[in-house]
C-alpha positions in Angstrom: 75.2 128.0 105.2 72.1 130.1 105.6 70.6 127.5 107.9 73.2 128.3 110.5 73.4 131.3 112.8 76.4 133.6 112.3 77.9 132.5 115.6 77.7 128.8 114.6 79.3 129.6 111.2 82.2 131.4 113.0 82.5 128.5 115.5 82.6 125.9 112.8 85.2 127.9 110.7 87.4 127.9 113.8 87.8 124.2 113.4 89.9 124.0 110.2 91.6 127.2 111.3 92.9 125.5 114.4 93.9 122.4 112.5 96.0 124.6 110.1 97.5 126.3 113.2 98.4 122.9 114.6 100.2 121.8 111.4 102.2 125.0 111.4 102.8 124.8 115.2 104.2 121.3 114.8 107.3 122.9 113.3 108.2 124.1 116.8 109.6 120.7 117.6 112.3 121.3 115.0 113.6 124.2 117.1 112.9 122.9 120.6 113.5 119.2 120.1 111.5 116.6 122.1 112.6 115.3 125.5 111.3 111.9 126.5 108.7 113.7 128.7 107.5 115.6 125.6 107.4 112.4 123.6 105.3 110.8 126.3 103.0 113.9 126.2 102.6 113.4 122.4 101.6 109.8 122.9 99.4 110.3 125.9 97.4 113.1 124.2 97.1 111.0 121.0 95.8 107.9 122.7 93.4 109.7 125.1 91.8 111.8 122.4 91.7 109.0 119.9 89.8 106.9 122.4 87.3 109.8 122.9 86.8 109.9 119.1 86.4 106.2 118.7 84.6 105.1 121.8 82.5 108.2 122.5 82.0 110.2 119.3 81.8 107.2 117.0 80.6 104.1 118.7 78.5 105.7 121.5 77.2 109.0 120.2 76.8 108.2 116.5 76.0 104.5 116.3 74.7 103.9 119.8 76.5 100.6 119.9 76.3 100.6 123.7 74.7 102.6 126.4 76.4 104.9 129.0 75.5 107.6 131.5 75.0 111.1 130.2 78.0 112.3 132.2 80.3 109.9 130.4 79.0 111.1 127.1 79.5 114.8 128.1 83.0 114.2 129.4 84.0 112.1 126.4 82.7 114.7 124.0 84.7 117.4 125.7 87.8 115.3 125.3 86.8 114.6 121.7 86.5 118.3 121.0 90.0 118.8 122.5 91.2 116.6 119.6 90.5 119.3 117.1 87.8 117.1 115.5 85.0 119.6 115.9 82.0 119.2 118.2 79.6 116.2 118.6 76.7 117.6 116.5 79.1 118.4 113.6 80.9 115.0 113.9 77.8 112.9 114.0 76.1 114.7 111.2 79.0 114.1 108.8 79.5 110.5 109.8 75.8 109.7 109.3 75.9 111.4 106.0 78.9 109.3 105.0 77.0 106.1 105.8 73.9 107.3 104.0 75.7 108.3 100.8 78.8 106.3 101.0 81.0 106.8 97.9 78.3 108.8 96.2 78.1 112.5 95.4 76.8 113.5 98.9 79.5 111.5 100.8 81.4 114.3 102.5 84.8 112.6 102.4 85.0 109.8 99.8 88.3 109.1 98.0 86.3 108.4 94.9 84.1 111.5 94.6 84.2 114.3 93.6 87.7 113.4 92.5 89.8 110.2 92.3 93.5 109.2 92.4 95.9 111.3 94.4 93.5 114.2 94.6 90.8 111.8 95.9 93.2 110.7 98.6 94.0 114.3 99.5 90.3 115.1 99.6 89.4 112.2 101.9 92.5 112.7 104.0 91.4 116.2 105.1 91.0 118.4 102.0 87.2 118.2 102.4 87.4 120.0 105.7 88.8 123.0 103.9 85.8 123.2 101.5 82.1 124.0 101.7 81.6 120.4 102.9 82.7 121.6 106.3 79.0 122.6 106.9 76.7 119.5 107.3 73.4 119.4 105.5 71.6 118.8 108.8 72.5 118.5 112.4 71.3 115.5 114.4 68.2 116.2 116.5 69.1 114.1 119.5 72.4 116.0 120.0 70.8 119.4 119.4 68.1 118.6 122.0 70.7 118.1 124.7 71.7 121.6 125.9 75.0 120.3 127.3 76.0 118.6 124.0 74.9 121.6 122.0 77.1 123.9 124.1 80.0 121.5 123.7 79.4 121.5 119.9 79.3 125.3 119.5 82.3 125.8 121.8 84.3 122.9 120.5 87.4 125.0 120.1 87.7 125.9 123.9 88.8 122.4 125.0 91.5 122.4 122.3 92.7 125.9 123.2 92.7 125.0 126.9 94.7 121.9 126.3 97.2 123.9 124.4 97.5 126.4 127.3 97.9 123.5 129.7 100.7 122.1 127.5 102.5 125.4 127.6 102.2 125.7 131.4 103.7 122.2 131.7 106.7 122.7 129.6 106.8 125.9 127.6 107.4 125.9 123.9 108.6 122.3 123.8 105.3 121.0 125.3 103.1 123.2 123.2 105.1 122.0 120.1 104.4 118.4 121.3 100.7 119.3 121.7 100.6 120.7 118.1 102.3 117.6 116.8 100.0 115.2 118.7 96.9 117.1 117.4 98.2 117.0 113.8 99.0 113.3 114.0 95.7 112.6 115.5 93.8 114.5 112.8 95.5 112.5 110.1 95.1 109.3 112.0 91.4 109.8 112.1 91.3 110.7 108.4 92.9 107.5 107.4 89.6 105.8 108.1 88.1 108.0 105.3 90.9 107.4 102.9 93.0 104.3 103.3 90.2 102.2 104.8 88.3 102.7 101.6 91.2 102.1 99.3 93.5 99.4 100.6 92.7 96.2 102.6 90.5 93.1 102.7 86.7 93.0 102.3 85.5 89.9 104.2 81.9 91.1 104.4 79.4 91.9 101.7 78.7 95.7 101.6 77.5 98.1 98.9 80.7 100.1 99.1 84.5 99.7 99.0 85.1 99.8 102.8 88.0 97.6 103.8 89.6 96.1 106.9 93.0 97.8 107.1 95.4 96.7 109.8 97.6 99.8 109.6 94.5 102.0 110.0 93.3 99.8 112.9 96.7 100.3 114.6 96.6 104.1 114.2 92.9 104.4 115.3 92.7 101.9 118.1 90.5 99.5 116.1 88.6 101.7 113.7 90.4 100.4 110.7 88.4 97.2 110.6 86.1 99.3 108.5 84.5 96.7 106.3 83.1 95.1 109.4 81.8 98.5 110.5 80.0 99.1 107.3 78.5 95.6 107.3 77.4 95.9 111.0 77.3 99.7 111.8 75.9 99.3 115.3 78.5 96.8 116.5 80.5 97.9 119.5 83.3 95.6 118.3 84.9 96.3 114.9 87.8 93.8 115.1 86.1 90.9 113.5 86.7 89.0 110.2 85.9 85.7 108.6 88.3 83.2 107.1 87.4 79.7 105.9 84.0 80.1 107.3 85.5 80.7 110.8 84.8 83.9 112.7 88.1 85.5 113.8 88.3 88.2 116.4 91.0 90.9 115.8 92.8 93.3 118.1 90.4 96.2 118.9 91.6 98.4 121.7 88.5 100.6 121.6 86.3 97.6 122.3 88.6 96.6 125.1 88.1 100.1 126.6 84.3 99.7 126.3 84.6 96.4 128.1 86.5 98.1 130.9 83.7 100.7 131.1 81.2 97.8 131.2 83.2 96.3 134.1 83.0 99.6 135.9 79.2 99.7 135.3 79.7 102.7 133.0 78.6 100.9 129.8 75.8 98.4 129.2 73.9 96.7 126.4 76.9 96.3 124.1 75.7 95.4 120.6 77.7 92.7 118.9 76.5 90.6 115.9 76.1 86.9 116.4 78.5 84.5 114.7 75.6 83.3 112.6 74.9 86.8 111.3 78.6 87.3 110.6 78.9 84.1 108.6 75.7 85.0 106.7 77.1 88.4 105.7 80.6 87.0 104.8 81.7 86.9 101.2 81.6 83.5 99.5 85.0 81.7 99.8 87.1 82.1 96.7 88.7 78.7 97.0 86.6 75.5 96.4 85.3 73.6 99.4 87.5 70.7 100.6 84.9 68.1 99.5 85.0 69.3 95.9 88.9 69.3 96.0 88.8 65.7 97.3 86.3 64.6 94.6 88.4 66.2 91.9 91.6 64.5 93.2 89.8 61.1 93.2 88.6 61.6 89.6 92.2 62.4 88.4 93.7 59.4 90.2 91.1 57.1 88.7 
């Protein structure tokens, strides 16, 4: 922690504090109820901010899976910060550390280390944010060199607080309760990539870890749950890909659809997607014997 200024330490500590406040604030809906308008506000804030995390924080900022104007990166990062997911430097630092040390001691949010089982699930589902792991070992130079991104990172709490204030202005306690609920659901939705997508699901591609393609997580995170593909091809702008019977199959990936819309609007370019040859080369060997072998075996039995 000594490598951070006092103001940065305070700014980063505000992150988990506001997440705890959001969890507690969600209880407001038990008193106010939720009108259809408030429910729509929950869903809208969830989808908008989840897209900022998946399309901007993750696929653009961290993995550079496509290119976009700086203004889009800045705006997307402000919306990402309003999700209560901390700032762009913090987010990228932790995610790169996850890939570098996946499921090893330095992985910040593995369900297998430092503990396993139910405690491992709790740790990867958000417990790590309440520990000393909150502070990354090193902040990414490219983000830190951009003065706009650095300000967004250090003042990450302002967009979240401003969105809460806007919610209250729109509908009083009912809408701020909806805001808290949406933020809480969003926090846990993102964390399922760290937990469930490393515990349950299929592994169509060869990787050095236990990352998995998990359809439920993909639904909750607009395509991020196709996590085994992501670990096999980290720079791919499309995560929704699998292989079955030596055939490449494209899965539902709303974040990729959004990036394609940006491309159509000339706001995204140079999308990185692995070729089908690369996908097949990285695919795990088929567990069932080839048809030719089955046919030969059947002929032998009949003769």
